[in-house]
C-alpha positions in Angstrom: 67.0 -67.3 115.7 69.4 -64.8 117.4 71.9 -62.9 115.3 75.6 -62.8 116.4 77.8 -59.8 115.4 80.8 -61.8 116.5 80.4 -64.4 113.9 82.4 -64.2 110.6 79.1 -64.5 108.7 77.7 -61.0 107.9 74.6 -60.0 109.8 72.5 -59.6 106.7 73.2 -63.2 105.7 72.2 -64.3 109.3 69.0 -62.3 108.9 68.3 -63.9 105.5 68.6 -67.3 107.1 66.3 -66.3 110.0 63.6 -65.2 107.6 64.0 -68.3 105.5 63.7 -70.5 108.6 60.5 -68.6 109.6 59.1 -69.4 106.1 60.2 -73.0 106.3 58.7 -73.7 109.7 55.4 -72.0 108.9 55.8 -68.8 110.9 55.4 -67.0 107.6 53.3 -68.8 105.0 52.7 -68.2 101.3 51.1 -64.8 100.9 51.8 -63.5 104.4 53.0 -60.0 104.9 56.3 -60.0 106.8 57.2 -57.4 109.4 58.4 -54.0 108.3 62.0 -52.9 108.1 61.6 -51.1 111.4 60.1 -54.1 113.1 62.8 -56.5 111.8 65.4 -54.0 112.9 64.0 -53.9 116.4 63.4 -57.6 116.6 66.9 -58.6 115.6 68.7 -55.6 116.9 70.4 -54.7 113.6 70.4 -51.6 111.5 67.8 -50.9 108.8 70.6 -51.0 106.2 71.2 -54.6 107.2 67.5 -55.4 107.1 67.2 -53.7 103.7 70.1 -55.7 102.2 68.7 -59.0 103.5 65.2 -58.3 102.2 66.5 -57.1 98.8 68.4 -60.4 98.3 65.4 -62.5 99.3 63.3 -60.5 96.8 65.9 -61.1 94.1 66.0 -64.8 94.9 62.1 -65.0 94.6 61.4 -65.8 98.3 59.7 -62.4 98.8 57.8 -60.0 96.7 57.3 -56.2 97.3 53.9 -54.6 96.7 54.0 -50.9 96.3 52.3 -49.2 99.3 51.3 -52.5 100.9 54.6 -54.1 102.1 56.7 -57.2 101.5 55.0 -60.7 101.2 56.1 -64.3 101.1 56.3 -65.6 97.6 57.4 -69.3 97.8 54.6 -71.6 96.7 55.4 -75.3 96.7 54.6 -76.9 93.3 54.2 -80.7 93.1 56.2 -82.4 90.4 56.2 -86.2 89.7 59.6 -87.8 89.4 59.4 -90.9 87.3 63.0 -92.1 87.9 65.9 -91.2 90.1 69.4 -92.5 89.5 71.1 -93.9 92.5 73.6 -91.8 94.4 76.6 -94.0 93.6 75.6 -94.2 89.9 75.1 -90.5 89.8 78.6 -89.8 91.2 80.1 -92.3 88.9 78.4 -90.8 85.8 79.8 -87.4 86.8 83.4 -88.7 87.3 83.3 -88.3 91.1 84.2 -91.0 93.7 81.7 -91.8 96.4 81.7 -93.5 99.8 79.4 -93.7 102.8 79.8 -93.4 106.6 77.2 -95.3 108.7 75.9 -93.2 111.6 72.9 -95.4 112.6 72.2 -99.1 112.0 69.5 -100.4 114.4 66.2 -102.2 114.8 63.2 -99.9 115.5 59.4 -100.2 115.7 57.5 -99.2 112.6 55.3 -96.1 112.7 51.8 -96.6 111.1 52.7 -94.6 107.9 56.0 -96.4 107.2 54.4 -99.8 108.0 51.7 -99.2 105.5 54.1 -98.1 102.8 56.3 -101.2 103.4 53.3 -103.5 103.5 54.0 -104.8 107.0 51.9 -104.8 110.2 51.9 -101.8 112.5 54.2 -102.5 115.4 56.5 -104.8 113.4 60.1 -103.9 113.3 62.1 -101.9 110.8 65.8 -101.8 110.1 66.8 -98.1 110.2 70.1 -97.2 108.5 71.4 -93.7 108.4 74.5 -92.9 106.3 76.4 -89.8 105.3 77.0 -90.0 101.6 80.2 -88.4 100.3 80.9 -87.1 96.8 84.7 -87.0 96.7 85.8 -85.9 100.1 82.8 -83.7 101.0 79.4 -84.8 102.5 76.6 -84.4 100.0 73.6 -86.4 101.4 72.2 -87.5 104.7 70.4 -90.8 103.9 67.7 -92.3 106.1 66.5 -95.6 104.9 63.8 -97.8 106.5 63.8 -101.5 105.5 61.3 -104.3 106.6 63.4 -105.9 109.4 62.4 -109.5 108.8 63.5 -109.3 105.1 66.6 -107.2 105.5 68.1 -107.8 109.0 71.2 -109.3 107.2 72.2 -105.7 106.4 73.1 -105.2 110.0 76.2 -107.4 109.5 77.2 -106.0 106.1 79.8 -103.4 105.2 77.7 -100.5 104.0 80.4 -98.0 103.0 79.6 -98.6 99.3 76.4 -99.1 97.3 73.8 -101.0 99.1 71.9 -101.5 95.9 74.9 -103.2 94.3 75.3 -105.4 97.4 71.6 -106.5 97.2 71.9 -107.3 93.5 75.2 -109.1 93.6 74.9 -111.1 96.8 71.2 -111.5 97.5 69.5 -111.4 94.0 67.4 -108.4 95.1 67.2 -105.7 92.5 65.9 -102.3 93.8 65.0 -101.0 90.4 61.5 -99.6 90.8 61.0 -96.2 92.4 57.5 -95.6 93.7 55.8 -92.3 94.7 58.5 -89.7 95.3 58.1 -86.2 96.9 60.8 -83.7 96.4 60.8 -80.3 98.3 63.1 -77.7 99.7 63.9 -77.5 103.4 66.6 -75.8 105.6 69.3 -77.7 107.5 68.6 -78.0 111.3 71.4 -78.2 113.8 71.8 -82.0 113.6 71.7 -82.1 109.8 74.1 -79.2 109.6 76.6 -80.9 111.9 76.6 -84.2 110.0 76.7 -82.5 106.5 79.3 -80.0 107.7 77.3 -77.0 106.5 75.8 -73.9 108.2 72.5 -74.2 110.0 69.7 -72.9 107.6 71.5 -73.9 104.4 68.9 -75.1 101.7 68.6 -78.8 101.3 66.6 -81.0 98.9 64.3 -83.3 101.0 63.4 -86.4 99.0 60.8 -88.9 100.4 60.5 -92.0 98.3 59.8 -95.8 98.3 61.8 -98.3 96.3 60.6 -101.7 95.1 62.4 -104.8 93.9 62.1 -106.7 90.6 59.0 -108.5 92.0 57.3 -105.3 93.1 58.0 -105.9 96.8 59.0 -102.9 99.0 62.7 -102.6 99.7 62.9 -99.4 101.7 61.4 -96.1 102.4 64.0 -93.3 102.0 64.0 -89.9 103.6 67.1 -88.1 102.2 68.5 -84.6 102.8 70.8 -83.4 100.0 72.8 -80.2 99.9 70.9 -78.0 97.5 73.6 -76.1 95.8 75.6 -79.2 94.9 73.0 -81.5 93.4 70.7 -81.3 90.3 67.7 -83.4 89.5 66.6 -83.9 85.9 62.9 -84.5 85.5 
C-alpha cells in the first residue's frame, strides 16, 4: 500500500491502515516482530515522526505491543465466540429508531461451491440464488449483505422487490419463517477497494465479517450469509 502525501488523510493514518492491512492479510501474524521505525520510514518514504505516531496509536489500540529492547510485535489474537442469536438488520434498525432500506446490487443464478452446497444440504454443482444488497440505516450504508439461497427453493426471489425485509416477505407471502440461526462466525476484517466503494468508506476501514447460516421453522436451510458491517457503527450483544 503506497502512501500519498497529496491526500487529505494524514500520512500517519495512511501508514496505520497499511500496517493493519498487512496484519489482516497475513503478512504480519500474531506474535511477529514488525519492521523497525527506520525500516518503515524507508519503505513508505515518510519521516520517523510519522512512523512513531502511527505505531503509538496502534499500540494504544491494542494491535501492537512494544517489548523493551526487543522491538514491536503484533498483538491481535482472534478469539472464537459463539453467537446464539442475532436480530435481523431491519429489526435492529427499528428497535433503535432508525429507518432502513436496501439497494440490490446482484441478483443472479450461480453454481454452488462445495462448501456452500454442503451447508445448504444440496448437491455440489446445483445452483444457488446469489443476492447482494447494500443495507442502509437512515441515509448511510451500513452493511454489504451477500446471501446464498438454494435456487430450486427460492428462485421466486428473483422476481420480488427486495428493498425491504426479505425475512418479512418470506413470512408473510410464502409461510417460510427464517427464525433459526445456525453456526455463526464473527471476526474483524478491513474493507477492500470493492467493499469500500459500495459502503462509501475509506479502503482499510475495519468491518465486522459475519458468516452464518439461517434455517426455517422446519429446520431447512434458508440461506448462507456473508455480511460485511461497518465496525464503528454497529454493536453485537452476546
